[in-house]
C-alpha positions as CSV (number, residue, x, y, z in Angstrom):
1,M,51.1,-96.1,-46.4
2,N,52.8,-96.5,-42.9
3,T,51.8,-95.1,-39.7
4,K,54.6,-92.2,-39.9
5,Q,53.3,-91.1,-43.0
6,Q,49.6,-91.0,-41.8
7,A,50.9,-89.1,-38.4
8,L,52.6,-86.7,-40.5
9,M,49.8,-86.1,-42.8
10,N,47.3,-85.9,-39.7
11,Q,49.7,-83.0,-38.5
12,Y,50.1,-81.3,-41.6
13,V,46.2,-80.8,-42.0
14,A,46.1,-79.8,-38.5
15,D,49.0,-77.3,-39.0
16,L,47.1,-76.1,-42.0
17,A,44.0,-75.6,-40.0
18,V,46.0,-73.8,-37.5
19,L,48.2,-71.6,-39.4
20,N,44.6,-70.4,-41.6
21,V,43.8,-68.8,-37.8
22,K,47.3,-67.6,-37.4
23,F,47.6,-65.9,-40.6
24,H,44.2,-64.4,-39.9
25,N,45.5,-62.9,-36.8
26,L,48.3,-61.5,-38.7
27,H,46.2,-60.3,-41.3
28,W,43.8,-58.5,-39.2
29,N,46.7,-56.9,-36.7
30,V,49.6,-56.0,-39.0
31,V,50.6,-52.4,-39.1
32,G,53.2,-50.5,-41.0
33,E,53.4,-48.3,-43.9
34,R,53.1,-51.3,-46.4
35,F,50.1,-52.7,-44.5
36,V,48.0,-53.1,-47.8
37,P,50.0,-55.3,-49.7
38,V,51.1,-57.0,-46.4
39,H,47.1,-57.6,-45.6
40,V,46.6,-58.8,-49.2
41,Y,49.4,-61.4,-49.1
42,L,48.3,-62.7,-46.1
43,E,44.8,-63.4,-47.2
44,E,46.5,-65.0,-50.2
45,Q,48.0,-67.2,-47.9
46,Y,45.5,-68.6,-45.6
47,D,43.1,-69.0,-48.7
48,D,46.0,-71.3,-50.1
49,F,46.4,-73.3,-46.7
50,F,42.4,-73.9,-47.1
51,E,42.7,-75.3,-50.5
52,K,46.2,-77.5,-49.5
53,Y,44.2,-78.5,-46.1
54,D,41.3,-79.9,-48.1
55,E,43.5,-81.7,-50.7
56,V,45.7,-83.5,-48.3
57,A,42.4,-84.4,-46.1
58,E,41.1,-85.7,-49.3
59,R,44.4,-87.6,-49.9
60,L,43.7,-89.3,-46.8
61,K,40.6,-90.2,-47.6
62,M,41.5,-91.8,-50.8
63,L,44.4,-93.7,-48.9
64,G,41.5,-95.3,-46.8
65,E,42.2,-93.2,-43.3
66,F,40.1,-90.5,-41.9
67,A,41.6,-87.2,-41.5
68,P,41.3,-85.1,-38.2
69,A,38.6,-82.9,-38.5
70,S,37.7,-81.1,-35.0
71,M,39.6,-78.0,-33.5
72,S,40.3,-80.2,-30.4
73,E,42.4,-82.8,-32.7
74,Y,44.0,-79.9,-34.5
75,L,45.6,-78.6,-31.3
76,K,46.4,-81.9,-30.0
77,L,48.4,-82.6,-33.6
78,T,49.7,-79.4,-34.7
79,S,53.1,-78.1,-34.3
80,V,52.0,-74.3,-34.7
81,E,52.2,-71.8,-31.9
82,E,49.3,-69.5,-31.6
83,L,49.7,-66.2,-31.4
84,E,48.2,-63.1,-29.0
85,N,46.0,-60.6,-30.4
86,R,48.3,-57.7,-30.7
87,D,49.6,-55.1,-33.4
88,Y,52.3,-57.2,-35.6
89,P,55.0,-54.5,-37.3
90,I,55.4,-55.7,-41.0
91,A,59.0,-56.9,-40.6
92,D,57.9,-59.0,-37.3
93,V,55.0,-60.5,-39.8
94,Y,57.5,-61.7,-42.1
95,K,59.8,-63.4,-39.8
96,I,56.5,-65.4,-38.4
97,V,55.7,-66.2,-41.7
98,Q,58.8,-67.1,-43.0
99,A,59.7,-69.5,-39.9
100,E,56.1,-71.0,-40.4
101,F,56.9,-71.7,-44.3
102,N,60.1,-73.2,-43.2
103,N,58.5,-75.6,-40.9
104,L,55.8,-76.6,-43.5
105,K,58.6,-77.3,-46.0
106,A,60.2,-79.5,-43.7
107,L,57.2,-81.4,-42.9
108,V,56.0,-81.8,-46.4
109,T,59.5,-83.1,-47.6
110,D,59.2,-85.8,-44.8
111,I,55.8,-86.9,-46.1
112,R,57.0,-86.7,-49.5
113,N,60.2,-89.0,-48.9
114,L,58.0,-91.2,-46.9
115,A,55.3,-91.5,-49.7
116,D,58.3,-92.3,-52.2
117,E,59.5,-95.0,-50.2
118,A,55.8,-96.5,-49.7
119,G,55.5,-96.2,-53.6
120,D,52.7,-94.0,-53.1
121,F,53.3,-91.6,-56.0
122,V,50.1,-89.8,-56.1
123,T,51.3,-88.3,-52.7
124,V,54.6,-87.7,-53.7
125,G,53.1,-85.2,-56.8
126,L,50.9,-83.5,-54.4
127,M,53.6,-82.9,-51.8
128,E,56.1,-81.8,-54.3
129,D,53.7,-79.3,-55.5
130,H,53.4,-78.1,-51.9
131,V,57.2,-77.7,-51.5
132,A,57.6,-75.7,-54.5
133,D,54.8,-73.4,-53.3
134,F,56.3,-73.0,-49.9
135,D,59.8,-72.5,-51.5
136,K,58.3,-69.7,-53.5
137,Q,56.9,-68.1,-50.6
138,L,60.4,-68.4,-48.6
139,W,62.1,-66.5,-51.6
140,F,59.0,-64.0,-51.9
141,I,59.5,-63.3,-48.0
142,A,63.4,-63.3,-48.2
143,Q,63.3,-60.6,-50.9
144,S,61.0,-58.5,-49.0
145,L,63.0,-58.5,-45.7
146,K,66.2,-57.2,-47.5
């Protein structure tokens, strides 16, 4: 694994950790007529972030590296912007979530491609699964915004 792949994987761990908090904020503060399904959807997503977070951190360990494991590290490494505590209308929530999934898909695609160049096919497979998940979530959101 090259240093660029390691740096992006560290960022991905940090992004997932911070997104877990960000999506909790949206989960708690979403408002509108379809509150319940959006509230449930956001919980499903932050639960999934936690699984991906663990997978990527463990993959880093398998590659002989330490994953970032503190809030201070996450905040230094992440590209995710935090949200203020306030009510979020459903359309705003979907737009925020859509932007985050687009960012994640791009980041994971970069990791996948670097892993492929390095012959790290286990990471390639893991990242391809994550890209597919994010792609599906983007479709769900696009349909919800129509």
